[in-house]
C-alpha positions as CSV (number, residue, x, y, z in Angstrom):
1,M,150.6,299.3,25.3
2,S,151.4,299.1,21.7
3,A,148.7,299.8,19.0
4,M,146.7,296.9,17.9
5,P,146.9,295.8,14.3
6,F,143.5,297.1,13.2
7,E,144.7,299.6,10.6
8,H,142.2,300.7,7.9
9,T,142.7,301.7,4.3
10,P,141.8,305.3,3.2
11,F,138.6,303.9,1.7
12,E,137.7,302.2,5.1
13,Q,138.5,305.5,6.9
14,T,136.0,307.3,4.7
15,T,133.5,304.6,5.4
16,A,134.2,304.9,9.1
17,A,133.5,308.6,8.9
18,Q,130.2,308.0,7.1
19,K,129.2,305.4,9.6
20,A,130.0,307.8,12.5
21,S,127.8,310.5,10.9
22,R,125.0,308.0,10.4
23,L,125.2,306.9,14.0
24,F,125.1,310.5,15.1
25,E,122.0,311.1,12.9
26,L,120.2,308.2,14.4
27,H,120.4,309.9,17.8
28,H,118.3,312.8,16.4
29,D,115.6,310.9,14.5
30,S,112.0,311.3,15.5
31,Q,112.0,307.7,16.9
32,P,114.5,306.3,19.5
33,L,117.5,304.4,18.3
34,V,117.0,300.9,19.6
35,L,120.1,298.9,20.3
36,I,119.9,295.2,20.9
37,N,123.4,294.7,22.4
38,A,125.6,292.0,20.9
39,W,128.3,289.9,22.5
40,D,130.0,288.3,19.5
41,A,130.0,288.3,15.7
42,A,127.0,286.0,15.4
43,S,124.7,288.0,17.7
44,A,125.8,291.2,15.9
45,A,125.0,289.7,12.5
46,M,121.6,288.6,13.7
47,V,120.7,292.0,15.0
48,E,121.6,293.5,11.6
49,H,119.7,290.7,9.9
50,C,116.6,291.7,11.8
51,G,116.8,295.2,10.3
52,L,118.2,297.3,13.2
53,P,120.2,300.3,11.9
54,A,123.1,300.0,14.3
55,V,124.8,297.5,16.6
56,A,126.1,298.0,20.1
57,T,128.3,295.7,22.2
58,S,127.6,295.0,25.8
59,S,130.7,295.0,28.1
60,A,129.1,292.6,30.5
61,A,127.8,290.2,27.9
62,L,131.1,290.3,25.9
63,A,133.2,289.7,29.0
64,N,131.0,286.8,30.2
65,A,131.0,285.2,26.8
66,L,134.8,285.2,26.9
67,G,134.9,283.8,30.5
68,F,135.4,287.0,32.5
69,A,133.4,289.0,35.0
70,D,132.2,292.4,34.0
71,G,134.0,295.4,35.4
72,Q,137.2,295.6,33.2
73,Y,138.3,292.1,34.2
74,L,138.4,291.2,30.5
75,P,141.9,291.9,29.2
76,W,141.8,295.0,26.9
77,E,143.5,293.2,24.0
78,Q,140.6,290.6,24.1
79,M,138.1,293.4,24.2
80,L,139.6,295.0,21.1
81,E,139.7,291.6,19.2
82,A,136.0,290.9,20.0
83,V,134.9,294.4,18.9
84,A,136.9,294.1,15.7
85,R,135.1,290.8,15.0
86,V,131.8,292.4,15.5
87,C,132.7,295.3,13.2
88,R,133.8,292.9,10.5
89,A,130.5,290.9,10.8
90,V,128.2,293.8,10.0
91,K,127.9,296.8,7.6
92,V,125.9,299.0,10.0
93,P,127.6,301.4,12.5
94,V,129.0,299.8,15.7
95,T,129.2,301.5,19.0
96,A,131.4,299.7,21.6
97,D,130.9,299.6,25.4
98,I,134.4,300.2,26.8
99,E,133.3,300.9,30.4
100,S,135.6,303.6,31.8
101,G,138.1,303.1,29.0
102,F,140.4,300.5,30.6
103,A,142.7,303.4,31.2
104,A,144.8,304.4,34.3
105,D,145.6,307.9,33.0
106,F,144.6,310.3,30.3
107,A,147.4,309.2,27.9
108,A,146.2,305.6,28.2
109,L,142.6,306.6,27.6
110,E,143.6,308.4,24.4
111,T,145.3,305.1,23.4
112,S,142.2,303.1,24.2
113,I,140.0,305.5,22.0
114,T,142.5,305.3,19.1
115,Q,142.6,301.5,19.3
116,I,138.8,301.1,19.5
117,I,138.4,303.4,16.4
118,H,141.0,301.3,14.6
119,A,139.0,298.2,15.5
120,G,136.1,299.6,13.6
121,A,133.8,301.2,16.2
122,V,132.4,304.6,15.5
123,G,130.8,305.1,18.9
124,V,131.7,304.3,22.5
125,N,130.1,304.1,25.9
126,L,132.3,306.0,28.4
127,E,131.1,305.7,32.0
128,D,132.0,307.7,35.0
129,V,132.2,304.9,37.5
130,M,135.7,303.9,38.6
131,S,136.8,300.4,37.9
132,A,137.2,298.1,40.9
133,N,139.9,296.2,39.0
134,P,143.0,298.0,37.8
135,V,144.7,294.8,36.6
136,H,143.7,295.1,33.0
137,Q,144.0,298.8,32.7
138,N,146.8,300.4,30.7
139,A,149.8,301.2,32.8
140,G,150.4,304.6,34.3
141,P,149.4,306.8,37.3
142,K,145.9,306.0,38.5
143,I,143.1,308.3,37.5
144,G,141.0,309.3,40.5
145,N,141.5,308.2,44.1
146,P,143.7,305.1,44.3
147,E,142.2,304.2,47.7
148,N,139.0,303.2,45.8
149,A,140.8,300.7,43.6
150,A,140.9,297.0,44.2
151,P,144.4,295.5,45.0
152,E,146.5,294.3,42.2
153,N,146.0,290.7,43.1
154,S,142.2,291.0,43.5
155,D,140.1,288.0,42.6
156,P,137.1,288.8,40.5
157,K,135.1,286.2,42.4
158,S,135.9,287.9,45.8
159,A,136.1,291.5,44.8
160,G,133.4,294.0,45.8
161,P,130.7,295.1,43.3
162,V,132.0,297.0,40.3
163,R,128.6,298.4,39.5
164,H,125.7,299.6,41.6
165,G,128.0,301.2,44.1
166,S,131.5,301.8,42.9
167,P,132.5,305.5,43.3
168,L,132.3,308.0,40.4
169,F,135.2,309.9,38.9
170,P,135.2,313.5,40.2
171,L,133.2,315.6,37.8
172,P,136.1,317.7,36.5
173,E,138.1,314.6,35.8
174,Q,135.3,312.9,33.9
175,V,134.8,316.1,31.9
176,A,138.5,316.0,31.0
177,R,138.2,312.3,30.0
178,I,135.3,313.1,27.6
179,Q,137.3,316.0,26.1
180,A,140.3,313.7,25.6
181,A,138.2,311.2,23.8
182,R,136.7,313.9,21.5
183,R,140.2,315.2,20.7
184,V,141.4,311.7,19.7
185,A,138.4,311.1,17.5
186,Q,138.8,314.5,15.7
187,A,142.4,313.6,15.0
188,A,141.2,310.3,13.5
189,G,138.9,312.2,11.2
190,I,135.6,310.9,12.5
191,H,132.8,312.2,14.8
192,L,133.0,309.4,17.3
193,V,129.6,309.2,19.0
194,I,130.3,309.5,22.7
195,N,127.6,308.0,24.9
196,A,128.5,309.4,28.3
197,R,127.2,307.2,31.0
198,T,126.6,308.4,34.5
199,D,126.0,305.9,37.4
200,A,124.5,308.5,39.6
201,Y,121.4,306.3,40.0
202,W,123.5,303.3,40.8
203,Q,125.5,304.7,43.8
204,A,125.1,303.0,47.1
205,G,123.3,304.9,49.8
206,V,122.0,307.6,47.4
207,D,118.3,308.6,47.5
208,S,116.4,309.5,44.4
209,A,116.7,313.2,45.0
210,E,120.5,313.0,45.2
211,A,120.6,310.7,42.2
212,M,118.6,313.2,40.2
213,R,120.8,316.1,41.2
214,G,123.9,314.2,40.3
215,T,122.4,313.1,36.9
216,L,121.4,316.6,36.0
217,E,124.7,318.2,37.0
218,R,126.9,315.5,35.3
219,G,124.7,315.2,32.2
220,K,124.8,318.9,31.5
221,A,128.6,319.0,32.0
222,Y,129.2,315.9,29.8
223,L,127.2,317.4,26.9
224,Q,129.2,320.6,27.2
225,A,132.4,318.6,27.2
226,G,131.5,317.1,23.9
227,A,129.4,314.0,24.6
228,D,126.6,313.2,22.1
229,C,124.3,311.3,24.4
230,I,123.8,310.9,28.1
231,F,123.2,307.3,29.4
232,V,121.5,307.0,32.7
233,P,121.1,303.4,33.8
234,G,118.6,303.0,36.7
235,L,116.4,305.9,35.4
236,R,112.9,304.3,35.2
237,K,110.1,306.6,36.3
238,A,108.4,308.6,33.5
239,E,108.4,311.8,35.4
240,H,112.1,311.5,36.2
241,I,112.9,310.7,32.6
242,K,111.0,313.8,31.4
243,A,112.8,316.0,34.0
244,V,116.2,314.8,32.8
245,I,115.4,315.4,29.1
246,D,113.9,318.9,29.8
247,H,116.9,319.9,31.9
248,L,119.5,318.7,29.5
249,S,117.7,320.1,26.4
250,A,117.7,323.6,27.8
251,G,120.1,325.5,25.5
252,Y,121.1,322.3,23.7
253,L,122.2,322.4,20.0
254,R,123.2,326.0,19.8
255,A,122.9,327.8,16.4
256,D,126.7,327.9,16.1
257,D,127.0,324.1,16.4
258,L,128.5,323.3,13.0
259,T,128.0,319.6,13.3
260,V,124.3,320.0,13.8
261,K,123.9,322.5,11.0
262,D,125.9,320.3,8.6
263,L,123.5,317.4,9.3
264,G,120.4,319.5,9.0
265,L,119.3,318.9,12.5
266,V,116.9,321.6,13.7
267,H,115.3,320.4,16.9
268,G,116.9,320.8,20.3
269,V,116.1,317.6,22.3
270,A,119.3,316.4,24.1
271,P,119.8,312.7,23.4
272,V,119.2,310.6,26.5
273,N,119.8,306.9,26.7
274,I,117.7,304.5,28.8
275,L,118.5,301.0,29.7
276,A,115.7,298.6,28.9
277,G,114.4,296.4,31.7
278,P,111.8,295.9,34.4
279,G,109.8,299.0,35.3
280,V,111.0,300.9,32.3
281,P,108.3,302.4,30.1
282,S,107.7,300.8,26.7
283,I,109.6,302.1,23.6
284,P,106.5,304.0,22.3
285,E,106.1,305.6,25.7
286,L,109.8,306.5,25.8
287,A,109.5,308.0,22.4
288,K,106.7,310.3,23.6
289,L,108.8,311.4,26.5
290,G,111.6,312.3,24.1
291,I,114.1,309.5,24.7
292,K,116.5,309.2,21.7
293,R,118.3,305.9,22.5
294,V,117.2,302.6,24.2
295,S,119.9,300.1,25.0
296,Y,119.2,296.4,26.0
297,G,122.6,296.1,27.7
298,S,123.5,292.5,28.8
299,G,119.8,291.5,28.8
300,P,119.8,289.8,25.4
301,H,122.9,287.7,26.4
302,R,121.3,286.8,29.7
303,A,118.0,285.9,27.9
304,A,119.9,283.6,25.6
305,M,121.6,282.0,28.6
306,G,118.1,281.6,30.1
307,L,117.0,279.7,27.0
308,L,120.1,277.5,27.2
309,R,119.3,276.7,30.8
310,R,115.7,275.7,29.8
311,I,117.1,273.5,27.0
312,A,119.5,271.8,29.6
313,D,116.7,271.4,32.1
314,E,114.4,269.8,29.5
315,A,117.2,267.4,28.5
316,R,117.8,266.5,32.1
317,T,114.2,266.0,33.0
318,S,111.9,264.9,30.1
319,G,114.6,264.3,27.6
320,T,112.5,265.9,24.8
321,F,113.6,268.7,22.4
322,K,110.7,271.2,22.4
323,T,112.7,274.1,23.9
324,L,115.6,273.4,21.5
325,T,113.5,273.5,18.4
326,E,110.7,276.0,19.0
327,G,111.8,279.4,17.6
328,A,115.3,278.2,16.6
329,V,116.9,280.0,13.7
330,P,117.3,277.5,10.8
331,Y,120.9,276.4,10.1
332,E,120.8,277.8,6.5
333,E,119.6,281.2,7.7
334,M,122.3,281.4,10.4
335,N,125.1,280.2,8.3
336,G,124.0,282.5,5.5
337,L,124.7,285.5,7.6
338,F,128.4,285.0,7.0
339,G,130.3,285.0,3.7
340,K,132.3,282.0,2.7
């Protein structure tokens, strides 16, 4: 796949490096970095308008908004274009959810990382669950066990689940993938914030003890490979959250870590990312536990779709406009988020 035309000027490269450093710093503040995930330029601009210090994209929300199922069914070129639009719409740092990298081999993953940086992102989610859909991955030998992949002509509507049960990359392979992403970012001159996601809690047939064991093993290995934060969707219980943070923080941020010293960071709490949702402690409670990042995932997009459904239901039943008008952002305010 050829490089996408998202080249930056030297000034923009400097700005990208500064944004990347800022995003890294936000993972080490005393309060968690709260990310209300966006799915297009308008939602990203609204998140920034509300005062949040960074914007994250949601792969599921972005794919659904463009007419595709989640799980790397969105063509990579369209993902890049959408992320670039988000980055152009805001001044704050943007971290992009790129699932498992839309990559069939290590060379393709390096290309994906290069392209997402050129699109303007200074952080990525990189997950360890294998994609059930190889169609929109870069060409090349398959990473991992090809028997786990869906057939080339798979239909997203009939394919098996791509989350909550798809197999994970073997640990050494995922470590190598994180290391490859770090090398590419260093070559680009930025500290790309790598949010290494493990789906250990979303594996089919795995009990909580096994999920915890896998999370601890993978989380520690991913940090050592160069990840900046460990994302554990499905982790909800306070005692489990605390156990993960304590385990990953043991020996974290060594004295010889130049990045940490340069940023003046002195504490050693390993950044852990929690997915907001039912059964998850509140943000103040998560802060007390030591959580450094809270992501809303596809929730905001699905909440917006829920509002749209209520508007449609009201139109179909009573024919009134209460749901449409209550809490709506004024036209002038919304339009004013974008330059003319």
